PLY file of the C-alpha trace (Angstrom):
ply
format ascii 1.0
element vertex 199
property float x
property float y
property float z
element edge 198
property int vertex1
property int vertex2
end_header
43.06 22.23 0.58
39.75 21.03 -0.87
41.15 17.53 -1.38
42.48 17.45 2.18
39.00 18.36 3.43
37.44 15.57 1.36
39.94 13.06 2.74
39.26 14.15 6.32
35.52 14.06 5.81
35.68 10.59 4.31
37.69 9.37 7.28
35.23 10.97 9.68
32.23 9.42 7.98
33.87 6.01 7.98
34.68 6.31 11.67
31.04 7.18 12.39
29.67 3.92 11.02
26.01 3.34 11.78
23.47 0.55 11.69
19.71 0.61 11.41
16.79 -1.82 11.18
15.40 -2.09 7.64
12.56 -4.53 8.37
11.07 -6.32 11.36
8.45 -9.01 11.96
7.13 -10.87 14.99
4.70 -13.77 15.29
2.00 -12.20 17.44
0.28 -15.59 17.85
3.29 -17.06 19.68
2.28 -17.56 23.30
5.68 -18.14 24.92
7.02 -14.59 24.85
9.14 -13.39 26.50
11.60 -16.14 25.65
13.47 -17.87 28.43
16.47 -19.40 26.64
18.32 -19.36 23.33
21.45 -20.41 21.50
23.02 -17.62 19.43
24.52 -18.69 16.09
26.35 -16.26 13.80
26.65 -18.01 10.44
30.18 -16.94 9.55
33.31 -18.85 8.64
35.31 -16.05 10.24
35.68 -17.48 13.75
36.72 -14.15 15.25
33.68 -12.26 13.91
31.42 -15.14 14.89
32.74 -15.18 18.46
32.60 -11.39 18.91
29.01 -11.15 17.68
27.76 -14.16 19.61
29.42 -13.10 22.86
28.05 -9.56 22.61
24.54 -10.70 21.69
24.54 -13.22 24.53
25.67 -10.56 26.99
22.84 -8.24 25.93
20.22 -11.00 26.10
21.39 -12.16 29.51
20.92 -8.61 30.78
17.23 -9.07 29.92
16.88 -12.35 31.78
17.40 -14.73 28.84
19.46 -17.86 29.48
21.58 -17.39 26.34
24.67 -19.23 25.18
26.97 -18.59 22.19
27.39 -21.50 19.81
31.12 -20.74 19.69
31.38 -21.71 23.34
30.12 -25.22 22.53
31.54 -25.53 19.02
34.62 -23.28 19.06
36.41 -24.58 15.97
33.66 -24.60 13.37
30.09 -23.58 12.70
27.71 -26.17 14.19
25.66 -28.32 11.83
21.88 -28.52 12.04
22.31 -31.88 13.78
24.73 -30.39 16.31
22.23 -27.67 17.21
19.31 -30.09 17.38
21.20 -32.38 19.75
22.19 -29.50 22.03
18.73 -27.90 22.28
17.14 -31.29 22.96
19.59 -32.12 25.73
19.34 -28.68 27.35
15.68 -27.98 26.57
16.59 -24.71 24.87
13.50 -22.78 23.82
14.86 -20.91 20.81
17.76 -20.53 18.40
18.88 -17.05 17.33
20.50 -17.09 13.86
22.43 -14.23 12.24
23.04 -14.56 8.50
24.86 -12.23 6.11
22.63 -11.32 3.15
24.92 -9.19 1.01
27.69 -6.60 0.92
27.34 -3.77 -1.56
29.51 -0.80 -2.44
27.59 2.40 -3.16
29.02 5.69 -4.33
27.47 8.82 -2.83
28.10 12.17 -4.53
28.42 15.28 -2.39
28.08 18.77 -3.87
30.67 21.45 -3.22
30.12 24.81 -1.61
27.99 27.30 -3.57
29.84 30.10 -1.85
26.91 32.51 -1.59
23.36 32.94 -0.39
20.58 34.63 -2.29
20.48 38.42 -2.02
19.70 41.44 -4.18
23.32 41.75 -5.27
23.37 38.43 -7.08
23.90 38.52 -10.85
23.71 35.94 -13.59
27.49 35.93 -13.95
28.22 35.31 -10.28
25.40 32.79 -9.98
26.36 30.82 -13.09
30.10 30.87 -12.40
29.60 29.64 -8.85
27.13 26.99 -9.98
29.54 25.86 -12.69
32.24 25.45 -10.07
29.72 23.61 -7.88
29.12 21.05 -10.64
32.63 20.56 -11.98
35.14 21.62 -9.36
33.84 21.25 -5.82
31.69 18.13 -5.96
33.14 14.80 -4.93
32.14 11.20 -4.44
32.67 8.88 -1.51
32.30 5.11 -1.70
30.55 3.40 1.21
30.20 -0.27 2.02
26.68 -1.37 2.95
26.37 -4.63 4.85
22.95 -6.29 5.15
22.35 -8.98 7.77
19.23 -10.97 8.60
18.44 -12.12 12.15
15.86 -14.82 12.85
14.65 -16.36 16.09
13.33 -19.92 15.77
11.18 -21.87 18.21
12.87 -25.24 18.73
9.64 -27.21 19.12
7.81 -26.03 16.01
11.01 -25.11 14.11
9.17 -22.02 12.91
10.45 -18.43 13.00
8.86 -16.32 15.72
10.78 -13.05 15.20
12.90 -11.74 12.39
14.60 -8.50 11.47
17.05 -7.20 8.89
19.72 -4.57 9.35
21.95 -2.37 7.26
25.35 -1.18 8.46
27.34 1.51 6.66
31.12 1.20 6.43
31.61 -1.24 9.33
35.36 -0.63 9.55
35.59 -1.16 13.32
34.07 -4.60 13.92
33.87 -4.30 17.70
32.05 -0.94 17.58
29.62 -1.94 14.86
28.71 -5.22 16.58
28.12 -3.48 19.90
25.90 -0.92 18.18
24.05 -3.58 16.20
23.33 -5.92 19.10
22.02 -2.96 21.10
19.60 -2.10 18.29
18.47 -5.72 17.99
17.82 -6.12 21.70
15.84 -2.87 21.75
13.70 -4.15 18.89
13.15 -7.46 20.67
12.17 -5.68 23.86
9.78 -3.34 22.00
8.09 -6.40 20.47
7.89 -8.21 23.85
10.18 -10.98 22.59
12.30 -10.44 25.71
11.65 -8.68 29.02
0 1
1 2
2 3
3 4
4 5
5 6
6 7
7 8
8 9
9 10
10 11
11 12
12 13
13 14
14 15
15 16
16 17
17 18
18 19
19 20
20 21
21 22
22 23
23 24
24 25
25 26
26 27
27 28
28 29
29 30
30 31
31 32
32 33
33 34
34 35
35 36
36 37
37 38
38 39
39 40
40 41
41 42
42 43
43 44
44 45
45 46
46 47
47 48
48 49
49 50
50 51
51 52
52 53
53 54
54 55
55 56
56 57
57 58
58 59
59 60
60 61
61 62
62 63
63 64
64 65
65 66
66 67
67 68
68 69
69 70
70 71
71 72
72 73
73 74
74 75
75 76
76 77
77 78
78 79
79 80
80 81
81 82
82 83
83 84
84 85
85 86
86 87
87 88
88 89
89 90
90 91
91 92
92 93
93 94
94 95
95 96
96 97
97 98
98 99
99 100
100 101
101 102
102 103
103 104
104 105
105 106
106 107
107 108
108 109
109 110
110 111
111 112
112 113
113 114
114 115
115 116
116 117
117 118
118 119
119 120
120 121
121 122
122 123
123 124
124 125
125 126
126 127
127 128
128 129
129 130
130 131
131 132
132 133
133 134
134 135
135 136
136 137
137 138
138 139
139 140
140 141
141 142
142 143
143 144
144 145
145 146
146 147
147 148
148 149
149 150
150 151
151 152
152 153
153 154
154 155
155 156
156 157
157 158
158 159
159 160
160 161
161 162
162 163
163 164
164 165
165 166
166 167
167 168
168 169
169 170
170 171
171 172
172 173
173 174
174 175
175 176
176 177
177 178
178 179
179 180
180 181
181 182
182 183
183 184
184 185
185 186
186 187
187 188
188 189
189 190
190 191
191 192
192 193
193 194
194 195
195 196
196 197
197 198
């Protein structure tokens, strides 16, 4: 029964994947906030992941008045080169380029203790305490392996070529790509809005 519980808990935790911002920076001297336009580029050789992220990020940015376009709409078969992007932003007078880049993927093992089975009261004895604690250490504890995915997001001004906003994120066990991307883009847009990068 205990092993069934562990299996169910592991599945539940995996299903409840979550993302959070680990660092954030904005160029407070930049005078052209909120931004008016951008090209979103997800630097991935997985075309499906690239398209899903770019489309969702573009949708969120457009909701805040940004004229955003996914790079996969212009370059659907491969990641655009620096020259490709430069040519597009020059032709269309695009103010910024939003770049998402995978930093690393790391597996971490988290150990969970078992159930002590009692609370402190006057009836507790050394024998019951020690036996239960022994079981807690050797019998009821278990470990679960989680996948941590770290991604960096940077917004570049196309005239100066300098970064004007950047943030990093960490996602835990991103098993459902659609859900995790939707959650992540929502967090990013909130951060951008809080920093007056967008309206």
